N, C-alpha and C positions, 0 to 999 in steps of 0.2 A: 369162236370166242368173242365175248362183248369188248369193243374197242372203249380205252379209257378215257377216249376224247369225244365220247359220243354226244350230241347233242339234241335234246327234244325241245322244240319250239311249240310253246302253247300261247297262240294270240286271246288277248283279251275281248273280243266282241267290238262292236262299234262304238259302243260308249263308256270310255275307260269311268268304271265305279267313283275312283278319284273325282270325277266332275259330279257326281251325284253329291258326295260329300261336300262339294264345295256349295252345291245349290241349298242341300239341306243347312249347311252354317249360315249361307246368308238370310236365308228364313230365320234362324235363332238369333243372329247377331241383329238384325233389323228390327224385331219385335223385342227382346229381353232387351238387348244393349240399349236399343233408342228408347226403352222406357226408364232403365236403369241409370243410365249415363246422361243423358241428353232430358230425362223428365226431371232429375234431381234440379235443375236450373228453372225448369216451369216451375217445379212446387215450392221453389226456394221462398220467394215474397209471401205466396198466398199461405204457407203455415208459420212463417215467421209473424205475420201479423195477426192469424187465428190462434196462436197460442201465448201471442205478444212477446216475442224470443226477440234477443238482439242478432244482429248479422252475424257476429262471432259466435255465438251458440249456435244459431243454425248451422254455420259451417263446419263446428265442429264435431257434429254427429258425422257429416260426411267424411272429416277427415279422419275419425274415428273408423269410420266404415274400411276406410283406407287400408288404415294400421291393422284391424281386424283381419283382412285380405292379405296383410303380410305375414302374419302369425300364421294363417292357416295356410299359407301359398306352398311352403314345401311339401305338407303334408299332403295335399289335395293334389301336388305335382306329382308326387309317388304314387298317389291311387290310381291318376290316370295312367302314367307309366307302367304301372303293375296290371291293371283291369281293364282299361280300354276309356273312351269316352262314355259310350252309349249309358249305362246306369249313372255316373256322376251327373251327366247333365239330366236326365228324368227326375231324379231326387231334385237337384237343384232348381229345376223347373217348377216343380210341383210346389216348393216351400218359399220359392219368390212369390209365385202366385198368389198363394193363401197370404205371405206376409204385406201385399199389396192393398189384400181384402181388411186383413186386421189394422192396416194401418188407417182406414177411414174412419174408426171407432178410437181414436186415442183424443186425450183432451188435455193431457199436460206434457211436459217436456220431458219428463221420466218414461213415460208410456212412449212418445217419441224415439228415445234413445232403444227401449225394450223392443219394440218391432222392429225398427229401422235395423239396427246393429245384431240384435238377437235373432232375426228368422230373416230380412230380405237380405242384408248386407251378406250374413253368413252363408246363404244360399246360393247367391249369386256367385261368390266370391270363389266357392267352393265347386260350383257345377258347372260356371259358365266361362270366368274368366282363363282356365287353362285347357278345357277341354277342347275348344274349337281349334284353336291355334296348333294344339299337340297333335289334333289330327291330319291338321294341312301338313303341317311338318312332317308327318309319317307318309301320307300319301304321295308326295312331290318332293324332288332335288333340285334337278336342273330348272323345273318352272316354280321353287320354291317363294320368288318375290312375286312372279306375278298371282300367284293362288293364294298367297295370304293378303296382299293389296286387295284383291277380288272380297276375300271374305270379309275382310276391314273396312272394305268400303260399304258393306252393307249395313254398320253402323251409323255410317253418314245417311245412308240411304233411307234406314229408320228414325233417325232425328230431323231429315227433311221434309217426310211425312207427318211424324208422330209430333214434334216440337209444336207448330202450329195448333195441330188437332188436339194436343191436350190443354194448349191455352186456351182454344175456343170451347173445350168441353167444362173446363175450369170456370171461365167465363158465363156461361150459360147454366151450367148444374153445379157448382162448386168443385173444391178441390176434392172433397171426399168421395163425393159419387164418383169422380174423374178417377180415384184410386181403383176403386170396386172395379172399376171397367176395366184398367188396366190389368189388374191381376187376373182377370178372366182371359183376357188377351193372350196373356203369357201360358195361362193352361190350353188354350185353343190352337195356338200354333207352334209351341215348343214342344209341349208332351208328344204330339206325333211325331215330329220331326226327329225327335231323340230315339226311337226305334229302330229308324232305318241306319244308325251309324254303325259301321264294320271297324273293327281294332287296327286293320293293316290291310295294305293291298295281301302280302304273303298270307294272311288270314283266310283268304278266298283265293288262292291260287295265282294271283296277279304278283306285277311287278309296280315299284315308284314309276310315274311319270305316264303309265301306260305301255310300258315298254313288254316285250314278248319273253313268256317265261323261259330261261336257259336252265332245265332242270338236273343236269347231270355233267356240268361244268363248271364247277367252283371257278377255278382260272379266269375262265370266261366271263363270268358275273362280276367277279371281283375288278378286272381290267375294265366293264362296262361302267361301273360305278366307283371310279376313282376318287371322288368328292366326299364318299361316305366313311369320313374318318370319324367312328365312334368313341368320344371319351367317355369315362366313367367320372360320376361325380367328384371322387377325390382327384382325378386327373384334371379335370376341369379348375378345380378350385384351387389347384397350385398353379395356374398360369395367370401371365401377368393381364393377358387381354379380356380374362374373366371380370377380373375387377375394374381395368378401364371402361369395360362395355357396362358395366354396372354405375359407376359414377355418371358417364354421359348419359345414360338412360334416367338417372335418377335428375340430373337438371333439366333434362326435356321434360319430364313428368311432372315435376313440380309446378312448371307453369301450365300444363294439359290442363290440370286438376284443378287449378286456380282458375283459369279462363272457365272451366267447364260450369263452376261452381258458381262465379260472380259475373258471368258473360251479362244476364240481363240486368242485373242491379247496374253494372257498368255501363250499359247501353242508356238506362233510365237518367243516369247520373250526365250522360252526354246528352240530355234532352229527349229521349226517344219514349213513348209509352209502353207499357208492357206488353201489349199485342204485337206494338212493330218491333220490338225487340226480340219477341219470340218467333216473329217471320224472319229478322237477320240470323238468327240462330239457324233456324232451318235452311236458310239461303247457304249459309256457312258450310252448312253440312253437307248439302245438294252439290255446291260446288268444288268440293273436296272429291267427289267421287272422280271424274276424270283424270285430276290429279294423282290419286293412288295409283289407280290402274298405270296410267303413263309410267309413273316413277316405277313401278313395281314391275313393269316390263325392262326399265331401264335399268333397275338394280340387279338383273338377270343377266346383263351384258358389261355393266361398268361395276367400280368400288362402291358397295352400298353406304360405306360409312363417310365417303366422300360427299355422295348426293344428301346424305342426312346432315352433315355441315354445311352444305352450301344452302339448303333450305332453311336452317336455323337461322343463318344471315339472314335473312329473307324475312323472319320473325322478327327481330332488331329493327328493320326499316318498317313493318307492320306496326309494332307498338309506338313507334316514332309519331307515325302517321295519327294512330290513335289520339295519342294524348295531345296533341295540336289540332285534332280534328274541330271545326267550327260548323261544318255543313254537311248536310245529307251524302252528297256525292264524294268526301272524304273519308265518312264511315265504311262507305261502300266500298272505298279501295282497300280499306282494313280488311273487311270481311273475305274481298278477293285473296288479298296479298296472303292472309291467314289460313285460308281454305287449300289454297297451293301447299304451305308450311304443313298443314295436317296431313298430307298427301305423304311423307316421310315415314310416319308410324308404322307401317306394316314390314317397312326394310329394318328397323329396329329390331324387331321380334326375330325375322329370317336371318338375322345376322348371327343369333344363337344356335339355330339349325347349321347355318353354312359352317361356324367355328366349331360346334360340338357335336354335331350329328343327331340321330335320330333317338336312340335308344332312351336317353334320360333328359330329354328335350323339357319336359312339362317340370322335372322337378328341379333341374338348373333354373328355370323360368321361376319358379317358387321361391328359391333359396334366392335369387336376385330380388325377387319383391320385399325381401328384408331389409333390404339395402336401398333402394329407389322410393320405399314406402317414408323414409323419414321425410323426404323432400315434399311427398304428395300429403302426408299430414300436415305438417308445418304451415305450407304456404297458403293454404284456405284460409286458415284460422288468422294466421298472420294477417291477411288481406282483409279481414271482415274487422279485427280490431283497429287497424289502421283508419280503416272508414268511421268506425264509430268514434273515434278520438279526434279525427280532422273533417270529417264529412266530404271527404273528397279521395279516389282513385288516384290519383297524381303520383304519390311514390309507390304505390303498388304496379304502376305500368313501367315506371323506371326500373321497377326492382326485375320485373319480368324481362325486360328488355337486357339487364345485366347479364341474368341467369341464362337466356338463349346465349349471349354472346361465349361465355363461358364453356355451354353446351357444344356449341359448334367447334373451339378449340380443341375440346378432349375428342369429341369424333373424329376430327382431324388428325390426331395424333394416334388412332387406334389402330393397331394391326392385327391381322390372324395370329394365333398361337403358332408352336413350332409342330409338326405333326410326328417328331418322332416319340416311340412309346404308344402310339394310339392304335386304334383297332379299326380294320375295314369291315363293317357288318354285312352280313350278306342276307340273312334274313332277319327279319326284325319279330319279335315277340308275336305269336299266332294268339289266338281268343283262349288259349288255356293260360292262366297265370303260369308262369315261371317255366313255360316251355323252353327248353334250349334255343339257342340261337349257333347259326353256322359261322364262325370267325374265321378270318386268315389274318394272323399274326404279320406284321409288316416287317 
């Protein structure tokens, strides 16, 4: 007679497929994210001059793209949770690449808005933003902080390589030809990578973190993953922790998006030329890589919210140094400090997985985008308006310092939600949408 406690152990092989997901995600983020996120700063001044725009007008397009991402965030997140990352990433990459090719043909502000918002931003926000982190959150639990840091570090690696490269191409061939090259690069690298994404470890007979599979003992499986407390969307939205995390994220990202858009204009205001400013942006991106990896490792061993809070205090110091910088070495001190500050970014998203689990991660992140986008939309436009009126970024930099101080305090008081009423998910969805999950009620 078969024992009720029989265990069958299936070892996943020499290389856990989750690490292949990490490698694929790094390719996607380095190319797609490097072009879309860091690339906007490189294209900012050339497009502003070519179309005879104010800096506020150019910033508005970037801000509206963030608002658009927020509006589509809940739906995009739900689609990722429902169907997995592969198809959304492929479609998003195709239309993002197409959008950059079409961007090279615009000749008016209206055309800029239509192409950037109607194609590039729509496709990137729907296909890139939620899919990668949702995939990583599904494949890793105990190593979630390190895994997310590794993947998000690829943004910095892409920025370190692509920011100077895009700047060089624009200088040599113009921003329009460079935009075509950017679109083709997304097609060439991201489309093939998307085809190899798997929905979850369970979908191919594995377990998170590469652990051996225990097929016949649900109790042992649940005991092995005590941290896998999955909340439904409704349960998560009822917690105090979700809304405090959303507010803290909004304060952090308001500054990150502002500095992303205005980094090169700020460096030019401080006395650099555009190629040097692009090199500084690339250097900051490159220097943030070891910071992300180290802080990701640390976040798996210490409270992530306190690490983020400490990093944002360092950000306040960095902005004060930038404001009073009068020489190149002081600018470099700012770049180095802010590179460390950027290292906390993956821990922010890992907190969503730590607090609320795997099953609804992308949807909860998408809903949160409706909140934090208020800051990400307003801050770059406000910075552009301030500069247009004062020809100075002084007030902008003070504003970023104060916002980071408030964000540090908010992350500091953040606490994990109470686990009563949550569920331990033993098997995440398979490749078949709507497949049942094996759950153990606590």
